[in-house]
C-alpha positions in Angstrom: 107.4 62.6 -5.4 107.0 65.6 -3.2 105.7 65.1 0.3 102.1 66.4 1.0 101.9 68.9 3.7 100.0 67.8 6.8 97.0 69.8 5.9 96.6 68.0 2.5 96.7 64.7 4.3 93.8 65.7 6.5 91.8 66.8 3.5 92.3 63.5 1.8 91.3 61.7 4.9 88.1 63.7 5.1 87.3 63.0 1.4 87.9 59.3 1.9 85.6 59.1 4.9 82.9 61.0 2.9 83.1 58.5 0.0 82.8 55.6 2.5 79.6 57.3 4.0 78.1 57.7 0.5 78.7 54.0 -0.3 77.1 53.0 3.0 74.1 55.3 2.6 71.7 52.5 1.7 71.9 51.1 5.3 69.3 52.2 7.9 70.5 54.8 10.4 71.5 53.3 13.7 68.5 52.7 16.0 66.0 52.6 13.1 64.3 49.2 12.6 64.2 47.8 9.1 61.0 48.5 7.1 58.2 45.8 7.1 55.0 45.2 5.2 52.3 47.6 6.4 50.2 46.2 9.2 52.3 43.1 9.9 54.2 43.4 13.2 57.7 42.2 13.2 57.2 40.2 16.3 54.5 39.7 18.9 54.5 41.7 22.0 55.8 40.0 25.1 53.2 37.5 26.7 50.8 38.0 23.8 49.9 35.4 21.2 50.4 36.1 17.5 47.6 38.3 16.1 44.7 36.5 14.5 41.4 37.6 13.0 39.8 37.3 16.5 42.6 38.6 18.7 41.1 40.8 21.4 37.6 39.2 21.4 36.3 36.1 23.2 35.9 33.1 20.9 32.2 32.1 20.7 31.3 28.4 20.2 30.1 27.6 16.7 26.4 28.1 16.1 24.5 24.8 15.7 23.7 23.9 12.2 20.2 22.6 11.5 20.2 19.4 9.5 19.2 19.7 5.9 15.7 18.6 5.1 15.7 15.2 3.4 13.3 14.3 0.7 13.8 10.6 1.5 12.3 10.7 5.1 10.5 7.5 6.0 6.8 8.1 6.0 4.8 7.5 9.2 2.9 4.2 8.9 -0.7 4.1 10.0 -1.4 0.9 11.9 -4.0 -1.3 10.3 -7.4 -1.5 12.0 -7.9 -4.6 14.1 -10.3 -6.3 11.7 -8.9 -4.8 8.4 -8.5 -8.3 6.8 -12.0 -9.6 7.9 -14.9 -9.9 5.5 -18.3 -10.7 7.1 -21.7 -11.5 5.7 -24.6 -10.5 8.0 -27.9 -12.1 7.1 -31.0 -10.3 8.6 -33.7 -12.8 8.5 -36.9 -12.4 6.3 -37.8 -9.1 4.7 -40.5 -6.4 4.9 -42.1 -7.2 1.6 -42.4 -10.9 2.1 -45.9 -10.7 3.4 -47.2 -9.1 0.2 -45.3 -11.5 -2.0 -46.7 -14.9 -0.9 -46.3 -16.6 -4.3 -42.7 -15.4 -4.7 -41.5 -16.6 -1.3 -43.4 -19.9 -1.5 -41.6 -21.1 -4.6 -39.4 -24.1 -3.9 -35.6 -23.7 -4.0 -32.8 -26.2 -3.3 -32.3 -26.9 0.4 -28.7 -27.8 0.1 -29.2 -31.5 0.8 -30.9 -32.7 -2.3 -34.4 -31.6 -1.5 -36.3 -28.4 -1.7 -38.0 -25.9 0.6 -39.8 -22.5 0.4 -37.7 -19.6 -0.8 -38.4 -17.6 2.4 -41.0 -16.9 5.0 -42.6 -13.8 6.6 -41.0 -14.4 10.0 -42.7 -14.0 13.3 -43.9 -10.9 15.2 -44.6 -10.0 18.8 -48.2 -10.1 20.0 -48.4 -6.3 19.6 -47.2 -6.5 16.1 -43.5 -5.7 16.1 -42.1 -7.8 13.2 -39.1 -10.0 13.2 -37.8 -8.6 9.9 -37.6 -5.1 11.5 -35.7 -6.4 14.5 -33.2 -8.5 12.5 -32.4 -5.7 10.1 -31.8 -3.2 12.8 -29.6 -5.5 14.8 -27.6 -6.4 11.7 -27.2 -2.8 10.6 -26.0 -1.8 14.1 -23.6 -4.8 14.0 -22.3 -3.7 10.6 -21.5 -0.2 11.9 -19.5 -1.7 14.9 -17.5 -4.1 12.7 -16.8 -1.5 10.0 -15.5 0.9 12.7 -12.9 -1.8 13.4 -11.9 -2.1 9.8 -14.0 -5.1 8.7 -15.7 -5.3 5.3 -19.4 -6.2 6.0 -22.0 -7.3 3.4 -25.7 -7.5 4.3 -27.8 -9.9 2.4 -30.7 -7.4 2.1 -31.7 -3.9 2.8 -34.5 -2.6 5.1 -37.3 -3.3 2.6 -37.9 -5.7 -0.3 -38.7 -9.4 -0.9 -36.4 -12.2 -0.1 -33.7 -13.2 -1.0 -34.3 -16.9 -0.9 -32.5 -19.1 1.6 -30.2 -20.6 -1.1 -29.0 -17.2 -2.1 -28.5 -16.2 1.5 -26.5 -19.4 2.1 -24.2 -18.8 -0.9 -23.5 -15.2 0.1 -20.3 -15.9 2.0 -18.5 -17.6 -0.9 -20.0 -15.3 -3.5 -18.7 -12.3 -1.6 -15.4 -14.0 -0.6 -16.3 -13.6 3.0 -14.6 -15.3 5.9 -17.8 -15.8 8.0 -21.6 -15.5 8.0 -24.0 -14.8 10.9 -27.7 -15.1 10.2 -29.8 -13.0 12.6 -33.3 -14.1 13.6 -35.8 -14.2 16.5 -37.8 -17.2 17.5 -41.6 -17.4 17.4 -42.6 -20.2 19.7 -46.4 -20.7 20.1 -46.0 -20.7 23.9 -45.1 -17.6 25.8 -43.0 -19.5 28.3 -39.7 -20.0 26.3 -37.2 -17.3 26.7 -33.5 -16.6 25.9 -31.3 -16.9 22.9 -29.7 -19.9 21.1 -27.3 -20.5 18.2 -27.8 -23.1 15.5 -25.1 -24.9 13.5 -25.4 -27.7 10.9 -25.8 -31.1 12.6 -24.3 -33.1 9.7 -21.6 -30.9 8.1 -21.5 -31.0 4.3 -18.0 -29.4 4.2 -15.1 -28.6 6.6 -16.3 -25.1 7.3 -19.7 -26.3 8.6 -17.9 -28.4 11.2 -15.4 -27.2 13.8 -15.0 -23.6 12.4 -18.8 -23.1 12.7 -19.0 -24.6 16.1 -16.1 -22.4 17.3 -17.9 -19.3 15.9 -21.1 -20.4 17.7 -19.2 -20.8 21.0 -17.7 -17.2 20.7 -21.1 -15.8 19.9 -22.8 -17.6 22.8 -20.0 -16.4 25.2 -20.3 -12.8 24.0 -24.1 -12.8 24.4 -23.9 -14.3 27.9 -21.2 -11.7 28.8 -23.6 -9.0 27.7 -26.2 -10.2 30.1 -28.5 -12.2 27.8 -29.8 -15.5 29.0 -29.4 -18.7 26.9 -32.5 -20.8 26.1 -33.5 -23.5 28.5 -33.3 -25.8 25.5 -29.6 -25.2 25.2 -27.4 -22.3 24.0 -26.2 -24.4 21.0 -28.5 -26.4 18.8 -27.9 -28.5 15.7 -30.2 -28.8 12.6 -29.9 -30.0 9.1 -33.1 -28.4 7.7 -31.9 -24.8 7.4 -31.1 -24.0 3.8 -29.1 -20.9 4.7 -26.6 -23.0 6.7 -26.6 -25.9 4.3 -25.5 -23.8 1.3 -22.6 -22.1 3.2 -19.0 -23.2 2.5 -17.6 -20.7 5.0 -18.2 -20.8 8.8 -21.8 -20.0 9.4 -24.1 -19.7 12.4 -27.8 -18.8 12.7 -28.8 -16.9 15.9 -32.2 -16.9 17.4 -31.7 -13.8 19.7 -35.0 -13.6 21.5 -38.4 -15.3 22.0 -40.9 -12.9 20.4 -43.9 -14.5 22.2 -42.4 -14.1 25.6 -43.9 -10.9 27.0 -40.7 -9.6 28.7 -38.5 -10.3 25.7 -41.2 -8.9 23.3 -41.0 -5.6 25.2 -37.2 -5.6 25.3 -36.6 -6.1 21.6 -38.5 -3.0 20.9 -36.1 -0.9 22.9 -33.3 0.5 20.7 -30.8 0.4 23.6 -31.5 -3.4 23.9 -31.0 -3.9 20.2 -27.7 -2.0 20.5 -26.6 -4.4 23.2 -27.5 -7.4 20.9 -25.4 -5.8 18.2 -22.5 -5.2 20.5 -22.6 -8.8 21.6 -22.7 -10.2 18.0 -19.9 -7.9 17.0 -17.8 -9.0 20.0 -18.4 -12.7 19.2 -17.3 -12.3 15.6 -14.3 -10.3 16.7 -13.3 -13.0 19.2 -13.6 -15.7 16.6 -11.5 -13.7 14.1 -8.7 -13.2 16.5 
């Protein structure tokens, strides 16, 4: 084989180098970094954290989230009124129409002890004509309003006008109305003008348990409340006992009859005609019932 001249060897070397360069053309030129996905740095800059969605802005604390409204929230309970469970019968003595119904109120009814007595009476009056029936109804109605304001259920045995009812009907009113207690409101009509003050009456010989200790306890609370309100007890005693009152004899719940004033005493006759004094009586009776109930 003939020997190539030196020039031919140089040409072959150049061609070989060119072929090698072509084969290596897929590599990046020196100093050129390899391609990356757009927007993603190859590495973080010195002393900088990797980029995040909040890089370059101060991180704010998360906003408070209001709790979702609940359909099962516990309802606010309204406290019961102090006397919500108490049922009271107030018995205003006599009635406005009794005077014109003499035959009706004179008919005999059971007295609760095996005998009889008149259905009812007209009641007394002051010497200048203020009637007991007007006084007893006004005090009872004022007492009703005070007790109802404290949540009690109050039943009056009569309205401001009418005839009766008879004493046996009045006495059965507590049990007929499922009441806890009865207070019968009256005023006394002594012939003399000397007596003054109030007194409470209970059954002397109880016919059932309610007429005994429970009625005496009620009387004691009523007397205490009247004295605390500035009313003077009778010289004959603040608590008296009788067996001849049909209203008390027929009751099977604690029952007291109050004689709040002496209508023939001049000073008390004037006082009972003052609405402010009648309000004081009502407040005292309501306070006594409330004390007993608690």
